[in-house]
C-alpha positions in Angstrom: 0.0 0.0 0.0 1.4 3.5 -0.9 2.7 5.6 2.0 0.1 8.3 1.4 -2.7 5.8 2.0 -1.1 4.2 5.0 -1.3 7.6 6.8 -5.0 7.6 6.5 -6.9 5.8 9.3 -8.7 2.6 8.1 -12.0 4.1 9.1 -11.7 6.8 6.4 -10.1 4.8 3.6 -12.1 4.1 0.5 -11.5 2.2 -2.6 -11.9 3.4 -6.2 -11.7 1.9 -9.6 -8.3 1.8 -11.3 -9.4 3.8 -14.3 -10.3 7.5 -14.0 -14.0 8.1 -13.7 -15.6 11.5 -13.2 -18.3 9.9 -11.1 -15.8 8.6 -8.6 -14.1 12.0 -8.4 -17.5 13.6 -7.8 -18.0 11.2 -4.8 -14.8 12.5 -3.2 -15.8 16.1 -3.9 -19.2 15.5 -2.4 -17.6 14.1 0.8 -15.3 17.2 1.0 -17.8 20.0 0.2 -21.3 18.7 1.0 -21.1 16.2 3.9 -20.2 18.6 6.7 -23.4 20.5 6.0 -25.5 17.4 6.8 -24.3 17.1 10.5 -27.0 17.3 13.1 -24.9 17.5 16.3 -21.4 18.2 17.4 -20.2 14.6 17.3 -21.4 14.1 13.7 -19.8 17.5 12.8 -16.4 16.3 14.1 -16.7 13.0 12.3 -17.6 14.8 9.0 -14.6 17.2 9.5 -12.3 14.2 9.8 -13.9 12.6 6.8 -13.4 15.9 4.9 -9.7 16.1 5.9 -9.0 12.5 4.8 -11.1 12.7 1.7 -8.9 15.6 0.5 -5.9 13.5 0.9 -7.5 10.6 -0.9 -8.5 12.8 -3.7 -5.0 14.2 -4.1 -3.6 10.7 -4.2 -6.2 9.4 -6.7 -5.7 12.5 -8.9 -2.1 11.6 -9.1 -2.8 7.9 -9.6 -5.5 8.4 -12.3 -3.5 11.2 -14.0 -6.6 13.3 -13.9 -6.8 15.9 -16.7 -6.2 19.5 -15.5 -9.6 20.7 -16.7 -11.3 18.1 -14.4 -9.1 19.1 -11.4 -10.5 22.7 -11.6 -13.8 23.1 -9.9 -15.8 25.8 -11.6 -18.5 27.9 -9.9 -21.2 25.9 -11.6 -19.7 22.6 -10.4 -19.5 24.0 -6.9 -23.2 25.0 -7.0 -24.1 21.6 -8.2 -22.1 19.9 -5.4 -23.8 22.2 -2.8 -27.4 21.7 -4.1 -27.5 18.0 -5.1 -29.5 15.8 -2.7 -27.4 13.6 -0.5 -29.1 10.5 -1.7 -27.4 10.8 -5.1 -24.2 9.4 -3.8 -24.0 6.1 -1.9 -21.7 5.7 1.1 
């Protein structure tokens, strides 16, 4: 297992397909930008903050691994609006 992934606690590790998929990348972005908004109490908020932190690390690793195109690495204002407004049920965790 790569060193970057070993530093992430097992609780927050996730798998992804070997080939680049925009849908997989959107799942990581969703956990970074949308999940903390769904917290109902302080414990959930802390858990979501940790999930956000480790999801950022996972996304950095997978962007490197997948050799993600530069245009997909940039999040436009429209993409951010979609991430913030899509219902949580769209992505399965």
